[in-house]
mmCIF file of the N, C-alpha and C atoms, coordinates in Angstrom:
data_MODEL
# 
_entry.id   MODEL 
# 
loop_
_atom_site.group_PDB 
_atom_site.id 
_atom_site.type_symbol 
_atom_site.label_atom_id 
_atom_site.label_alt_id 
_atom_site.label_comp_id 
_atom_site.label_asym_id 
_atom_site.label_entity_id 
_atom_site.label_seq_id 
_atom_site.pdbx_PDB_ins_code 
_atom_site.Cartn_x 
_atom_site.Cartn_y 
_atom_site.Cartn_z 
_atom_site.occupancy 
_atom_site.B_iso_or_equiv 
_atom_site.pdbx_formal_charge 
_atom_site.auth_seq_id 
_atom_site.auth_comp_id 
_atom_site.auth_asym_id 
_atom_site.auth_atom_id 
_atom_site.pdbx_PDB_model_num 
ATOM 1   N N  . MET A 1 1  ? 74.161  71.523 35.739 1.00 0.00 ? 1  MET A N  1 
ATOM 2   C CA . MET A 1 1  ? 74.879  70.463 35.070 1.00 0.00 ? 1  MET A CA 1 
ATOM 3   C C  . MET A 1 1  ? 73.858  69.476 34.523 1.00 0.00 ? 1  MET A C  1 
ATOM 4   N N  . GLY A 1 2  ? 73.978  69.183 33.256 1.00 0.00 ? 2  GLY A N  1 
ATOM 5   C CA . GLY A 1 2  ? 73.079  68.225 32.630 1.00 0.00 ? 2  GLY A CA 1 
ATOM 6   C C  . GLY A 1 2  ? 73.468  66.792 32.952 1.00 0.00 ? 2  GLY A C  1 
ATOM 7   N N  . ILE A 1 3  ? 72.588  65.884 32.633 1.00 0.00 ? 3  ILE A N  1 
ATOM 8   C CA . ILE A 1 3  ? 72.832  64.471 32.919 1.00 0.00 ? 3  ILE A CA 1 
ATOM 9   C C  . ILE A 1 3  ? 74.013  63.948 32.112 1.00 0.00 ? 3  ILE A C  1 
ATOM 10  N N  . GLU A 1 4  ? 74.190  64.446 30.885 1.00 0.00 ? 4  GLU A N  1 
ATOM 11  C CA . GLU A 1 4  ? 75.317  64.006 30.065 1.00 0.00 ? 4  GLU A CA 1 
ATOM 12  C C  . GLU A 1 4  ? 76.635  64.423 30.684 1.00 0.00 ? 4  GLU A C  1 
ATOM 13  N N  . ALA A 1 5  ? 76.700  65.654 31.173 1.00 0.00 ? 5  ALA A N  1 
ATOM 14  C CA . ALA A 1 5  ? 77.925  66.146 31.805 1.00 0.00 ? 5  ALA A CA 1 
ATOM 15  C C  . ALA A 1 5  ? 78.229  65.365 33.079 1.00 0.00 ? 5  ALA A C  1 
ATOM 16  N N  . LEU A 1 6  ? 77.202  65.024 33.823 1.00 0.00 ? 6  LEU A N  1 
ATOM 17  C CA . LEU A 1 6  ? 77.397  64.237 35.043 1.00 0.00 ? 6  LEU A CA 1 
ATOM 18  C C  . LEU A 1 6  ? 77.933  62.847 34.715 1.00 0.00 ? 6  LEU A C  1 
ATOM 19  N N  . ILE A 1 7  ? 77.418  62.230 33.673 1.00 0.00 ? 7  ILE A N  1 
ATOM 20  C CA . ILE A 1 7  ? 77.890  60.903 33.268 1.00 0.00 ? 7  ILE A CA 1 
ATOM 21  C C  . ILE A 1 7  ? 79.353  60.973 32.822 1.00 0.00 ? 7  ILE A C  1 
ATOM 22  N N  . VAL A 1 8  ? 79.701  61.976 32.036 1.00 0.00 ? 8  VAL A N  1 
ATOM 23  C CA . VAL A 1 8  ? 81.092  62.147 31.609 1.00 0.00 ? 8  VAL A CA 1 
ATOM 24  C C  . VAL A 1 8  ? 81.986  62.384 32.812 1.00 0.00 ? 8  VAL A C  1 
ATOM 25  N N  . PHE A 1 9  ? 81.532  63.194 33.757 1.00 0.00 ? 9  PHE A N  1 
ATOM 26  C CA . PHE A 1 9  ? 82.277  63.481 34.988 1.00 0.00 ? 9  PHE A CA 1 
ATOM 27  C C  . PHE A 1 9  ? 82.554  62.190 35.754 1.00 0.00 ? 9  PHE A C  1 
ATOM 28  N N  . LEU A 1 10 ? 81.552  61.341 35.893 1.00 0.00 ? 10 LEU A N  1 
ATOM 29  C CA . LEU A 1 10 ? 81.710  60.071 36.609 1.00 0.00 ? 10 LEU A CA 1 
ATOM 30  C C  . LEU A 1 10 ? 82.618  59.101 35.858 1.00 0.00 ? 10 LEU A C  1 
ATOM 31  N N  . ILE A 1 11 ? 82.515  59.066 34.546 1.00 0.00 ? 11 ILE A N  1 
ATOM 32  C CA . ILE A 1 11 ? 83.367  58.174 33.751 1.00 0.00 ? 11 ILE A CA 1 
ATOM 33  C C  . ILE A 1 11 ? 84.824  58.610 33.846 1.00 0.00 ? 11 ILE A C  1 
ATOM 34  N N  . ILE A 1 12 ? 85.079  59.907 33.752 1.00 0.00 ? 12 ILE A N  1 
ATOM 35  C CA . ILE A 1 12 ? 86.446  60.409 33.888 1.00 0.00 ? 12 ILE A CA 1 
ATOM 36  C C  . ILE A 1 12 ? 86.994  60.083 35.271 1.00 0.00 ? 12 ILE A C  1 
ATOM 37  N N  . GLY A 1 13 ? 86.185  60.254 36.293 1.00 0.00 ? 13 GLY A N  1 
ATOM 38  C CA . GLY A 1 13 ? 86.616  59.913 37.652 1.00 0.00 ? 13 GLY A CA 1 
ATOM 39  C C  . GLY A 1 13 ? 86.928  58.438 37.797 1.00 0.00 ? 13 GLY A C  1 
ATOM 40  N N  . ALA A 1 14 ? 86.096  57.579 37.217 1.00 0.00 ? 14 ALA A N  1 
ATOM 41  C CA . ALA A 1 14 ? 86.309  56.131 37.308 1.00 0.00 ? 14 ALA A CA 1 
ATOM 42  C C  . ALA A 1 14 ? 87.583  55.717 36.584 1.00 0.00 ? 14 ALA A C  1 
ATOM 43  N N  . VAL A 1 15 ? 87.793  56.245 35.385 1.00 0.00 ? 15 VAL A N  1 
ATOM 44  C CA . VAL A 1 15 ? 88.991  55.894 34.618 1.00 0.00 ? 15 VAL A CA 1 
ATOM 45  C C  . VAL A 1 15 ? 90.240  56.400 35.327 1.00 0.00 ? 15 VAL A C  1 
ATOM 46  N N  . ALA A 1 16 ? 90.205  57.632 35.820 1.00 0.00 ? 16 ALA A N  1 
ATOM 47  C CA . ALA A 1 16 ? 91.364  58.192 36.505 1.00 0.00 ? 16 ALA A CA 1 
ATOM 48  C C  . ALA A 1 16 ? 91.673  57.424 37.787 1.00 0.00 ? 16 ALA A C  1 
ATOM 49  N N  . GLY A 1 17 ? 90.650  57.062 38.543 1.00 0.00 ? 17 GLY A N  1 
ATOM 50  C CA . GLY A 1 17 ? 90.862  56.282 39.760 1.00 0.00 ? 17 GLY A CA 1 
ATOM 51  C C  . GLY A 1 17 ? 91.410  54.902 39.461 1.00 0.00 ? 17 GLY A C  1 
ATOM 52  N N  . TRP A 1 18 ? 90.914  54.282 38.397 1.00 0.00 ? 18 TRP A N  1 
ATOM 53  C CA . TRP A 1 18 ? 91.396  52.962 38.008 1.00 0.00 ? 18 TRP A CA 1 
ATOM 54  C C  . TRP A 1 18 ? 92.853  53.030 37.572 1.00 0.00 ? 18 TRP A C  1 
ATOM 55  N N  . LEU A 1 19 ? 93.206  54.033 36.746 1.00 0.00 ? 19 LEU A N  1 
ATOM 56  C CA . LEU A 1 19 ? 94.589  54.186 36.303 1.00 0.00 ? 19 LEU A CA 1 
ATOM 57  C C  . LEU A 1 19 ? 95.515  54.471 37.475 1.00 0.00 ? 19 LEU A C  1 
ATOM 58  N N  . ALA A 1 20 ? 95.076  55.299 38.401 1.00 0.00 ? 20 ALA A N  1 
ATOM 59  C CA . ALA A 1 20 ? 95.894  55.596 39.573 1.00 0.00 ? 20 ALA A CA 1 
ATOM 60  C C  . ALA A 1 20 ? 96.091  54.350 40.421 1.00 0.00 ? 20 ALA A C  1 
ATOM 61  N N  . GLY A 1 21 ? 95.069  53.512 40.513 1.00 0.00 ? 21 GLY A N  1 
ATOM 62  C CA . GLY A 1 21 ? 95.196  52.260 41.242 1.00 0.00 ? 21 GLY A CA 1 
ATOM 63  C C  . GLY A 1 21 ? 96.198  51.319 40.594 1.00 0.00 ? 21 GLY A C  1 
ATOM 64  N N  . LEU A 1 22 ? 96.292  51.358 39.267 1.00 0.00 ? 22 LEU A N  1 
ATOM 65  C CA . LEU A 1 22 ? 97.288  50.548 38.571 1.00 0.00 ? 22 LEU A CA 1 
ATOM 66  C C  . LEU A 1 22 ? 98.697  51.094 38.784 1.00 0.00 ? 22 LEU A C  1 
ATOM 67  N N  . ILE A 1 23 ? 98.824  52.415 38.797 1.00 0.00 ? 23 ILE A N  1 
ATOM 68  C CA . ILE A 1 23 ? 100.135 53.041 38.967 1.00 0.00 ? 23 ILE A CA 1 
ATOM 69  C C  . ILE A 1 23 ? 100.644 52.845 40.377 1.00 0.00 ? 23 ILE A C  1 
ATOM 70  N N  . VAL A 1 24 ? 99.783  53.088 41.368 1.00 0.00 ? 24 VAL A N  1 
ATOM 71  C CA . VAL A 1 24 ? 100.144 52.902 42.770 1.00 0.00 ? 24 VAL A CA 1 
ATOM 72  C C  . VAL A 1 24 ? 99.662  51.503 43.137 1.00 0.00 ? 24 VAL A C  1 
ATOM 73  N N  . LYS A 1 25 ? 100.550 50.562 43.088 1.00 0.00 ? 25 LYS A N  1 
ATOM 74  C CA . LYS A 1 25 ? 100.194 49.154 43.273 1.00 0.00 ? 25 LYS A CA 1 
ATOM 75  C C  . LYS A 1 25 ? 99.543  48.905 44.633 1.00 0.00 ? 25 LYS A C  1 
ATOM 76  N N  . GLY A 1 26 ? 98.595  47.993 44.641 1.00 0.00 ? 26 GLY A N  1 
ATOM 77  C CA . GLY A 1 26 ? 97.992  47.561 45.888 1.00 0.00 ? 26 GLY A CA 1 
ATOM 78  C C  . GLY A 1 26 ? 96.771  48.350 46.319 1.00 0.00 ? 26 GLY A C  1 
ATOM 79  N N  . TYR A 1 27 ? 96.334  49.298 45.526 1.00 0.00 ? 27 TYR A N  1 
ATOM 80  C CA . TYR A 1 27 ? 95.176  50.094 45.904 1.00 0.00 ? 27 TYR A CA 1 
ATOM 81  C C  . TYR A 1 27 ? 94.076  49.915 44.876 1.00 0.00 ? 27 TYR A C  1 
ATOM 82  N N  . GLY A 1 28 ? 93.077  49.141 45.237 1.00 0.00 ? 28 GLY A N  1 
ATOM 83  C CA . GLY A 1 28 ? 91.894  48.979 44.415 1.00 0.00 ? 28 GLY A CA 1 
ATOM 84  C C  . GLY A 1 28 ? 90.688  49.168 45.310 1.00 0.00 ? 28 GLY A C  1 
ATOM 85  N N  . TYR A 1 29 ? 89.852  50.109 44.991 1.00 0.00 ? 29 TYR A N  1 
ATOM 86  C CA . TYR A 1 29 ? 88.717  50.435 45.846 1.00 0.00 ? 29 TYR A CA 1 
ATOM 87  C C  . TYR A 1 29 ? 87.390  50.075 45.215 1.00 0.00 ? 29 TYR A C  1 
ATOM 88  N N  . GLY A 1 30 ? 87.383  49.357 44.122 1.00 0.00 ? 30 GLY A N  1 
ATOM 89  C CA . GLY A 1 30 ? 86.131  49.043 43.455 1.00 0.00 ? 30 GLY A CA 1 
ATOM 90  C C  . GLY A 1 30 ? 85.650  50.219 42.621 1.00 0.00 ? 30 GLY A C  1 
ATOM 91  N N  . LEU A 1 31 ? 84.508  50.057 41.992 1.00 0.00 ? 31 LEU A N  1 
ATOM 92  C CA . LEU A 1 31 ? 84.011  51.078 41.073 1.00 0.00 ? 31 LEU A CA 1 
ATOM 93  C C  . LEU A 1 31 ? 83.719  52.393 41.781 1.00 0.00 ? 31 LEU A C  1 
ATOM 94  N N  . VAL A 1 32 ? 82.956  52.347 42.856 1.00 0.00 ? 32 VAL A N  1 
ATOM 95  C CA . VAL A 1 32 ? 82.591  53.584 43.561 1.00 0.00 ? 32 VAL A CA 1 
ATOM 96  C C  . VAL A 1 32 ? 83.832  54.232 44.167 1.00 0.00 ? 32 VAL A C  1 
ATOM 97  N N  . GLY A 1 33 ? 84.713  53.432 44.746 1.00 0.00 ? 33 GLY A N  1 
ATOM 98  C CA . GLY A 1 33 ? 85.945  53.970 45.323 1.00 0.00 ? 33 GLY A CA 1 
ATOM 99  C C  . GLY A 1 33 ? 86.828  54.612 44.272 1.00 0.00 ? 33 GLY A C  1 
ATOM 100 N N  . ASN A 1 34 ? 86.937  53.969 43.100 1.00 0.00 ? 34 ASN A N  1 
ATOM 101 C CA . ASN A 1 34 ? 87.736  54.546 42.019 1.00 0.00 ? 34 ASN A CA 1 
ATOM 102 C C  . ASN A 1 34 ? 87.148  55.869 41.536 1.00 0.00 ? 34 ASN A C  1 
ATOM 103 N N  . ILE A 1 35 ? 85.824  55.947 41.464 1.00 0.00 ? 35 ILE A N  1 
ATOM 104 C CA . ILE A 1 35 ? 85.194  57.207 41.063 1.00 0.00 ? 35 ILE A CA 1 
ATOM 105 C C  . ILE A 1 35 ? 85.515  58.297 42.067 1.00 0.00 ? 35 ILE A C  1 
ATOM 106 N N  . VAL A 1 36 ? 85.402  57.978 43.346 1.00 0.00 ? 36 VAL A N  1 
ATOM 107 C CA . VAL A 1 36 ? 85.689  58.974 44.389 1.00 0.00 ? 36 VAL A CA 1 
ATOM 108 C C  . VAL A 1 36 ? 87.151  59.393 44.341 1.00 0.00 ? 36 VAL A C  1 
ATOM 109 N N  . VAL A 1 37 ? 88.060  58.413 44.228 1.00 0.00 ? 37 VAL A N  1 
ATOM 110 C CA . VAL A 1 37 ? 89.493  58.730 44.158 1.00 0.00 ? 37 VAL A CA 1 
ATOM 111 C C  . VAL A 1 37 ? 89.778  59.586 42.926 1.00 0.00 ? 37 VAL A C  1 
ATOM 112 N N  . GLY A 1 38 ? 89.176  59.252 41.800 1.00 0.00 ? 38 GLY A N  1 
ATOM 113 C CA . GLY A 1 38 ? 89.390  60.026 40.579 1.00 0.00 ? 38 GLY A CA 1 
ATOM 114 C C  . GLY A 1 38 ? 88.854  61.441 40.680 1.00 0.00 ? 38 GLY A C  1 
ATOM 115 N N  . ILE A 1 39 ? 87.684  61.613 41.285 1.00 0.00 ? 39 ILE A N  1 
ATOM 116 C CA . ILE A 1 39 ? 87.104  62.955 41.414 1.00 0.00 ? 39 ILE A CA 1 
ATOM 117 C C  . ILE A 1 39 ? 87.908  63.798 42.393 1.00 0.00 ? 39 ILE A C  1 
ATOM 118 N N  . VAL A 1 40 ? 88.279  63.213 43.525 1.00 0.00 ? 40 VAL A N  1 
ATOM 119 C CA . VAL A 1 40 ? 89.109  63.950 44.485 1.00 0.00 ? 40 VAL A CA 1 
ATOM 120 C C  . VAL A 1 40 ? 90.468  64.256 43.858 1.00 0.00 ? 40 VAL A C  1 
ATOM 121 N N  . GLY A 1 41 ? 91.002  63.311 43.098 1.00 0.00 ? 41 GLY A N  1 
ATOM 122 C CA . GLY A 1 41 ? 92.258  63.542 42.390 1.00 0.00 ? 41 GLY A CA 1 
ATOM 123 C C  . GLY A 1 41 ? 92.154  64.673 41.384 1.00 0.00 ? 41 GLY A C  1 
ATOM 124 N N  . ALA A 1 42 ? 91.015  64.788 40.724 1.00 0.00 ? 42 ALA A N  1 
ATOM 125 C CA . ALA A 1 42 ? 90.818  65.886 39.779 1.00 0.00 ? 42 ALA A CA 1 
ATOM 126 C C  . ALA A 1 42 ? 90.835  67.236 40.495 1.00 0.00 ? 42 ALA A C  1 
ATOM 127 N N  . PHE A 1 43 ? 90.234  67.295 41.690 1.00 0.00 ? 43 PHE A N  1 
ATOM 128 C CA . PHE A 1 43 ? 90.270  68.537 42.454 1.00 0.00 ? 43 PHE A CA 1 
ATOM 129 C C  . PHE A 1 43 ? 91.689  68.864 42.910 1.00 0.00 ? 43 PHE A C  1 
ATOM 130 N N  . ILE A 1 44 ? 92.426  67.841 43.347 1.00 0.00 ? 44 ILE A N  1 
ATOM 131 C CA . ILE A 1 44 ? 93.811  68.054 43.778 1.00 0.00 ? 44 ILE A CA 1 
ATOM 132 C C  . ILE A 1 44 ? 94.645  68.551 42.603 1.00 0.00 ? 44 ILE A C  1 
ATOM 133 N N  . ALA A 1 45 ? 94.504  67.899 41.458 1.00 0.00 ? 45 ALA A N  1 
ATOM 134 C CA . ALA A 1 45 ? 95.258  68.311 40.276 1.00 0.00 ? 45 ALA A CA 1 
ATOM 135 C C  . ALA A 1 45 ? 94.846  69.700 39.805 1.00 0.00 ? 45 ALA A C  1 
ATOM 136 N N  . GLY A 1 46 ? 93.569  69.999 39.875 1.00 0.00 ? 46 GLY A N  1 
ATOM 137 C CA . GLY A 1 46 ? 93.100  71.329 39.482 1.00 0.00 ? 46 GLY A CA 1 
ATOM 138 C C  . GLY A 1 46 ? 93.647  72.428 40.379 1.00 0.00 ? 46 GLY A C  1 
ATOM 139 N N  . PHE A 1 47 ? 93.982  72.073 41.596 1.00 0.00 ? 47 PHE A N  1 
ATOM 140 C CA . PHE A 1 47 ? 94.563  73.043 42.522 1.00 0.00 ? 47 PHE A CA 1 
ATOM 141 C C  . PHE A 1 47 ? 96.079  73.129 42.364 1.00 0.00 ? 47 PHE A C  1 
ATOM 142 N N  . LEU A 1 48 ? 96.747  71.976 42.273 1.00 0.00 ? 48 LEU A N  1 
ATOM 143 C CA . LEU A 1 48 ? 98.213  71.954 42.301 1.00 0.00 ? 48 LEU A CA 1 
ATOM 144 C C  . LEU A 1 48 ? 98.883  72.203 40.952 1.00 0.00 ? 48 LEU A C  1 
ATOM 145 N N  . LEU A 1 49 ? 98.388  71.593 39.894 1.00 0.00 ? 49 LEU A N  1 
ATOM 146 C CA . LEU A 1 49 ? 99.079  71.657 38.609 1.00 0.00 ? 49 LEU A CA 1 
ATOM 147 C C  . LEU A 1 49 ? 99.197  73.074 38.034 1.00 0.00 ? 49 LEU A C  1 
ATOM 148 N N  . PRO A 1 50 ? 98.155  73.894 38.055 1.00 0.00 ? 50 PRO A N  1 
ATOM 149 C CA . PRO A 1 50 ? 98.334  75.256 37.543 1.00 0.00 ? 50 PRO A CA 1 
ATOM 150 C C  . PRO A 1 50 ? 99.332  76.073 38.366 1.00 0.00 ? 50 PRO A C  1 
ATOM 151 N N  . ARG A 1 51 ? 99.401  75.825 39.670 1.00 0.00 ? 51 ARG A N  1 
ATOM 152 C CA . ARG A 1 51 ? 100.353 76.538 40.511 1.00 0.00 ? 51 ARG A CA 1 
ATOM 153 C C  . ARG A 1 51 ? 101.784 76.102 40.241 1.00 0.00 ? 51 ARG A C  1 
ATOM 154 N N  . ALA A 1 52 ? 101.949 74.871 39.747 1.00 0.00 ? 52 ALA A N  1 
ATOM 155 C CA . ALA A 1 52 ? 103.275 74.363 39.402 1.00 0.00 ? 52 ALA A CA 1 
ATOM 156 C C  . ALA A 1 52 ? 103.642 74.695 37.957 1.00 0.00 ? 52 ALA A C  1 
ATOM 157 N N  . GLY A 1 53 ? 102.718 75.290 37.218 1.00 0.00 ? 53 GLY A N  1 
ATOM 158 C CA . GLY A 1 53 ? 102.994 75.704 35.849 1.00 0.00 ? 53 GLY A CA 1 
ATOM 159 C C  . GLY A 1 53 ? 102.748 74.638 34.799 1.00 0.00 ? 53 GLY A C  1 
ATOM 160 N N  . PHE A 1 54 ? 101.987 73.601 35.131 1.00 0.00 ? 54 PHE A N  1 
ATOM 161 C CA . PHE A 1 54 ? 101.697 72.537 34.187 1.00 0.00 ? 54 PHE A CA 1 
ATOM 162 C C  . PHE A 1 54 ? 100.297 72.702 33.626 1.00 0.00 ? 54 PHE A C  1 
ATOM 163 N N  . GLY A 1 55 ? 100.166 72.511 32.329 1.00 0.00 ? 55 GLY A N  1 
ATOM 164 C CA . GLY A 1 55 ? 98.868  72.517 31.674 1.00 0.00 ? 55 GLY A CA 1 
ATOM 165 C C  . GLY A 1 55 ? 98.681  71.208 30.926 1.00 0.00 ? 55 GLY A C  1 
ATOM 166 N N  . MET A 1 56 ? 97.542  70.599 31.066 1.00 0.00 ? 56 MET A N  1 
ATOM 167 C CA . MET A 1 56 ? 97.296  69.296 30.454 1.00 0.00 ? 56 MET A CA 1 
ATOM 168 C C  . MET A 1 56 ? 96.553  69.396 29.131 1.00 0.00 ? 56 MET A C  1 
ATOM 169 N N  . GLY A 1 57 ? 96.197  70.565 28.711 1.00 0.00 ? 57 GLY A N  1 
ATOM 170 C CA . GLY A 1 57 ? 95.415  70.682 27.491 1.00 0.00 ? 57 GLY A CA 1 
ATOM 171 C C  . GLY A 1 57 ? 93.938  70.505 27.784 1.00 0.00 ? 57 GLY A C  1 
ATOM 172 N N  . GLY A 1 58 ? 93.152  70.521 26.749 1.00 0.00 ? 58 GLY A N  1 
ATOM 173 C CA . GLY A 1 58 ? 91.712  70.424 26.944 1.00 0.00 ? 58 GLY A CA 1 
ATOM 174 C C  . GLY A 1 58 ? 91.165  69.085 26.542 1.00 0.00 ? 58 GLY A C  1 
ATOM 175 N N  . GLY A 1 59 ? 89.897  68.952 26.707 1.00 0.00 ? 59 GLY A N  1 
ATOM 176 C CA . GLY A 1 59 ? 89.203  67.746 26.292 1.00 0.00 ? 59 GLY A CA 1 
ATOM 177 C C  . GLY A 1 59 ? 89.256  66.641 27.324 1.00 0.00 ? 59 GLY A C  1 
ATOM 178 N N  . ILE A 1 60 ? 88.657  65.541 26.961 1.00 0.00 ? 60 ILE A N  1 
ATOM 179 C CA . ILE A 1 60 ? 88.558  64.403 27.868 1.00 0.00 ? 60 ILE A CA 1 
ATOM 180 C C  . ILE A 1 60 ? 89.924  63.769 28.143 1.00 0.00 ? 60 ILE A C  1 
ATOM 181 N N  . PRO A 1 61 ? 90.802  63.581 27.140 1.00 0.00 ? 61 PRO A N  1 
ATOM 182 C CA . PRO A 1 61 ? 92.116  62.998 27.459 1.00 0.00 ? 61 PRO A CA 1 
ATOM 183 C C  . PRO A 1 61 ? 92.924  63.847 28.448 1.00 0.00 ? 61 PRO A C  1 
ATOM 184 N N  . GLY A 1 62 ? 92.872  65.157 28.295 1.00 0.00 ? 62 GLY A N  1 
ATOM 185 C CA . GLY A 1 62 ? 93.556  66.033 29.240 1.00 0.00 ? 62 GLY A CA 1 
ATOM 186 C C  . GLY A 1 62 ? 92.963  65.966 30.636 1.00 0.00 ? 62 GLY A C  1 
ATOM 187 N N  . ALA A 1 63 ? 91.640  65.857 30.699 1.00 0.00 ? 63 ALA A N  1 
ATOM 188 C CA . ALA A 1 63 ? 90.974  65.738 31.997 1.00 0.00 ? 63 ALA A CA 1 
ATOM 189 C C  . ALA A 1 63 ? 91.328  64.421 32.680 1.00 0.00 ? 63 ALA A C  1 
ATOM 190 N N  . ILE A 1 64 ? 91.392  63.338 31.906 1.00 0.00 ? 64 ILE A N  1 
ATOM 191 C CA . ILE A 1 64 ? 91.753  62.034 32.483 1.00 0.00 ? 64 ILE A CA 1 
ATOM 192 C C  . ILE A 1 64 ? 93.194  62.058 32.974 1.00 0.00 ? 64 ILE A C  1 
ATOM 193 N N  . LEU A 1 65 ? 94.097  62.624 32.185 1.00 0.00 ? 65 LEU A N  1 
ATOM 194 C CA . LEU A 1 65 ? 95.507  62.696 32.588 1.00 0.00 ? 65 LEU A CA 1 
ATOM 195 C C  . LEU A 1 65 ? 95.671  63.531 33.846 1.00 0.00 ? 65 LEU A C  1 
ATOM 196 N N  . SER A 1 66 ? 95.034  64.668 33.883 1.00 0.00 ? 66 SER A N  1 
ATOM 197 C CA . SER A 1 66 ? 95.112  65.540 35.049 1.00 0.00 ? 66 SER A CA 1 
ATOM 198 C C  . SER A 1 66 ? 94.516  64.872 36.291 1.00 0.00 ? 66 SER A C  1 
ATOM 199 N N  . ALA A 1 67 ? 93.358  64.279 36.154 1.00 0.00 ? 67 ALA A N  1 
ATOM 200 C CA . ALA A 1 67 ? 92.717  63.612 37.289 1.00 0.00 ? 67 ALA A CA 1 
ATOM 201 C C  . ALA A 1 67 ? 93.535  62.413 37.755 1.00 0.00 ? 67 ALA A C  1 
ATOM 202 N N  . THR A 1 68 ? 94.177  61.716 36.829 1.00 0.00 ? 68 THR A N  1 
ATOM 203 C CA . THR A 1 68 ? 95.017  60.577 37.195 1.00 0.00 ? 68 THR A CA 1 
ATOM 204 C C  . THR A 1 68 ? 96.222  61.032 38.005 1.00 0.00 ? 68 THR A C  1 
ATOM 205 N N  . ILE A 1 69 ? 96.851  62.123 37.593 1.00 0.00 ? 69 ILE A N  1 
ATOM 206 C CA . ILE A 1 69 ? 97.990  62.655 38.351 1.00 0.00 ? 69 ILE A CA 1 
ATOM 207 C C  . ILE A 1 69 ? 97.547  63.027 39.763 1.00 0.00 ? 69 ILE A C  1 
ATOM 208 N N  . GLY A 1 70 ? 96.415  63.696 39.880 1.00 0.00 ? 70 GLY A N  1 
ATOM 209 C CA . GLY A 1 70 ? 95.905  64.057 41.199 1.00 0.00 ? 70 GLY A CA 1 
ATOM 210 C C  . GLY A 1 70 ? 95.542  62.845 42.029 1.00 0.00 ? 70 GLY A C  1 
ATOM 211 N N  . ALA A 1 71 ? 94.974  61.816 41.395 1.00 0.00 ? 71 ALA A N  1 
ATOM 212 C CA . ALA A 1 71 ? 94.606  60.605 42.120 1.00 0.00 ? 71 ALA A CA 1 
ATOM 213 C C  . ALA A 1 71 ? 95.836  59.840 42.597 1.00 0.00 ? 71 ALA A C  1 
ATOM 214 N N  . VAL A 1 72 ? 96.900  59.837 41.792 1.00 0.00 ? 72 VAL A N  1 
ATOM 215 C CA . VAL A 1 72 ? 98.155  59.207 42.226 1.00 0.00 ? 72 VAL A CA 1 
ATOM 216 C C  . VAL A 1 72 ? 98.702  59.936 43.445 1.00 0.00 ? 72 VAL A C  1 
ATOM 217 N N  . ILE A 1 73 ? 98.668  61.255 43.412 1.00 0.00 ? 73 ILE A N  1 
ATOM 218 C CA . ILE A 1 73 ? 99.114  62.042 44.569 1.00 0.00 ? 73 ILE A CA 1 
ATOM 219 C C  . ILE A 1 73 ? 98.280  61.687 45.790 1.00 0.00 ? 73 ILE A C  1 
ATOM 220 N N  . LEU A 1 74 ? 96.976  61.591 45.619 1.00 0.00 ? 74 LEU A N  1 
ATOM 221 C CA . LEU A 1 74 ? 96.089  61.240 46.728 1.00 0.00 ? 74 LEU A CA 1 
ATOM 222 C C  . LEU A 1 74 ? 96.416  59.860 47.289 1.00 0.00 ? 74 LEU A C  1 
ATOM 223 N N  . LEU A 1 75 ? 96.598  58.865 46.417 1.00 0.00 ? 75 LEU A N  1 
ATOM 224 C CA . LEU A 1 75 ? 96.891  57.516 46.886 1.00 0.00 ? 75 LEU A CA 1 
ATOM 225 C C  . LEU A 1 75 ? 98.247  57.435 47.577 1.00 0.00 ? 75 LEU A C  1 
ATOM 226 N N  . LEU A 1 76 ? 99.221  58.198 47.090 1.00 0.00 ? 76 LEU A N  1 
ATOM 227 C CA . LEU A 1 76 ? 100.525 58.219 47.768 1.00 0.00 ? 76 LEU A CA 1 
ATOM 228 C C  . LEU A 1 76 ? 100.419 58.872 49.143 1.00 0.00 ? 76 LEU A C  1 
ATOM 229 N N  . LEU A 1 77 ? 99.600  59.913 49.257 1.00 0.00 ? 77 LEU A N  1 
ATOM 230 C CA . LEU A 1 77 ? 99.379  60.525 50.572 1.00 0.00 ? 77 LEU A CA 1 
ATOM 231 C C  . LEU A 1 77 ? 98.674  59.560 51.519 1.00 0.00 ? 77 LEU A C  1 
ATOM 232 N N  . ILE A 1 78 ? 97.711  58.811 51.010 1.00 0.00 ? 78 ILE A N  1 
ATOM 233 C CA . ILE A 1 78 ? 97.026  57.812 51.841 1.00 0.00 ? 78 ILE A CA 1 
ATOM 234 C C  . ILE A 1 78 ? 98.018  56.756 52.309 1.00 0.00 ? 78 ILE A C  1 
ATOM 235 N N  . ARG A 1 79 ? 98.902  56.327 51.419 1.00 0.00 ? 79 ARG A N  1 
ATOM 236 C CA . ARG A 1 79 ? 99.914  55.338 51.786 1.00 0.00 ? 79 ARG A CA 1 
ATOM 237 C C  . ARG A 1 79 ? 100.842 55.876 52.873 1.00 0.00 ? 79 ARG A C  1 
ATOM 238 N N  . LEU A 1 80 ? 101.248 57.152 52.766 1.00 0.00 ? 80 LEU A N  1 
ATOM 239 C CA . LEU A 1 80 ? 102.105 57.743 53.802 1.00 0.00 ? 80 LEU A CA 1 
ATOM 240 C C  . LEU A 1 80 ? 101.414 57.842 55.142 1.00 0.00 ? 80 LEU A C  1 
ATOM 241 N N  . ILE A 1 81 ? 100.145 58.188 55.130 1.00 0.00 ? 81 ILE A N  1 
ATOM 242 C CA . ILE A 1 81 ? 99.385  58.319 56.366 1.00 0.00 ? 81 ILE A CA 1 
ATOM 243 C C  . ILE A 1 81 ? 99.181  56.949 57.016 1.00 0.00 ? 81 ILE A C  1 
ATOM 244 N N  . LYS A 1 82 ? 98.936  55.919 56.209 1.00 0.00 ? 82 LYS A N  1 
ATOM 245 C CA . LYS A 1 82 ? 98.741  54.581 56.774 1.00 0.00 ? 82 LYS A CA 1 
ATOM 246 C C  . LYS A 1 82 ? 100.030 54.020 57.377 1.00 0.00 ? 82 LYS A C  1 
ATOM 247 N N  . ARG A 1 83 ? 101.169 54.396 56.848 1.00 0.00 ? 83 ARG A N  1 
ATOM 248 C CA . ARG A 1 83 ? 102.454 53.939 57.376 1.00 0.00 ? 83 ARG A CA 1 
ATOM 249 C C  . ARG A 1 83 ? 102.800 54.612 58.691 1.00 0.00 ? 83 ARG A C  1 
ATOM 250 N N  . ALA A 1 84 ? 102.339 55.845 58.872 1.00 0.00 ? 84 ALA A N  1 
ATOM 251 C CA . ALA A 1 84 ? 102.708 56.615 60.063 1.00 0.00 ? 84 ALA A CA 1 
ATOM 252 C C  . ALA A 1 84 ? 101.991 56.143 61.310 1.00 0.00 ? 84 ALA A C  1 
# 
């Protein structure tokens, strides 16, 4: 992986984590936390969405949308675990 791809990967993770934090109110983890949430969300979405029959298309907008959906799922799971 080149440095450019790594930077794009981190930016997509940060944007997806930030958007997920806005959607799921009350969860803001800062820049590093948002990147981690976005990257983990991208892995969750990459696993779940194709099995559910959803395709987000290609390119950066599709990657951000997919990672955001996965990050929202992750934050909702964290919220459920904290309540239990």
